[in-house]
C-alpha positions in Angstrom: -34.9 34.1 6.9 -31.9 32.1 6.7 -32.4 28.2 5.7 -30.1 27.2 8.5 -32.4 28.7 11.3 -35.8 27.8 9.8 -34.2 24.2 9.8 -33.4 24.6 13.4 -36.7 25.8 14.1 -38.6 23.0 12.7 -36.3 20.4 13.8 -36.7 20.9 17.7 -40.5 20.8 17.9 -43.5 18.7 16.4 -45.9 21.5 15.2 -44.3 23.2 12.0 -43.7 27.0 12.5 -44.2 29.9 10.2 -41.8 32.5 9.7 -44.2 35.2 11.5 -42.9 35.9 14.7 -42.1 31.3 15.6 -46.2 31.2 15.5 -47.2 27.4 15.0 -49.7 26.8 11.7 -51.0 23.7 11.1 -53.6 22.3 8.3 -57.2 22.0 9.1 -57.1 18.9 7.6 -56.6 16.5 10.9 -54.8 13.7 8.7 -52.1 16.2 7.0 -48.9 16.7 8.3 -47.1 18.9 5.8 -45.9 22.2 7.2 -47.5 25.5 6.5 -44.5 27.4 4.9 -45.6 31.0 5.3 -48.8 32.9 6.7 -51.2 33.5 3.9 -54.3 33.6 5.9 -55.0 30.2 4.5 -56.4 27.1 6.3 -55.3 24.6 4.2 -51.7 23.9 3.0 -52.9 22.5 -0.5 -56.1 22.4 -2.9 -56.1 18.2 -2.1 -56.3 19.1 1.6 -59.1 21.8 1.0 -61.0 19.2 -1.0 -60.2 16.2 1.6 -61.8 18.7 4.6 -64.8 19.3 2.8 -65.0 15.7 2.6 -64.4 15.3 5.9 -66.9 17.6 7.1 -69.8 16.1 4.5 -69.1 12.9 6.2 -69.3 14.0 9.7 -72.6 15.8 8.7 -74.0 12.5 7.2 -73.1 10.6 10.3 -74.8 13.0 12.5 -78.0 12.6 10.5 -77.9 8.8 9.8 -75.5 7.2 12.7 -72.6 5.5 12.1 -73.7 1.9 11.0 -76.1 3.0 8.8 -73.8 5.7 7.4 -71.1 2.6 6.8 -73.7 0.4 5.3 -74.8 2.8 2.8 -71.3 3.7 1.8 -69.9 0.0 1.3 -72.6 -0.5 -1.2 -71.7 2.5 -3.2 -68.9 0.8 -4.4 
């Protein structure tokens, strides 16, 4: 795909578009704004986002287990 066409595809939308039929693909990390550049079957745009996603899932599981206030108290004592 020509770079001009790709730029036009991404500049008019809030969601990044892939090159495979214009389907929208987002990184599974909710704090990531990086576009997914190609459809590769991956959920995350980078290794760092994959690690962040793992940490967020684990933190969510711990919050469900002990509650928000206890979780915050325990995390604040860590360092």
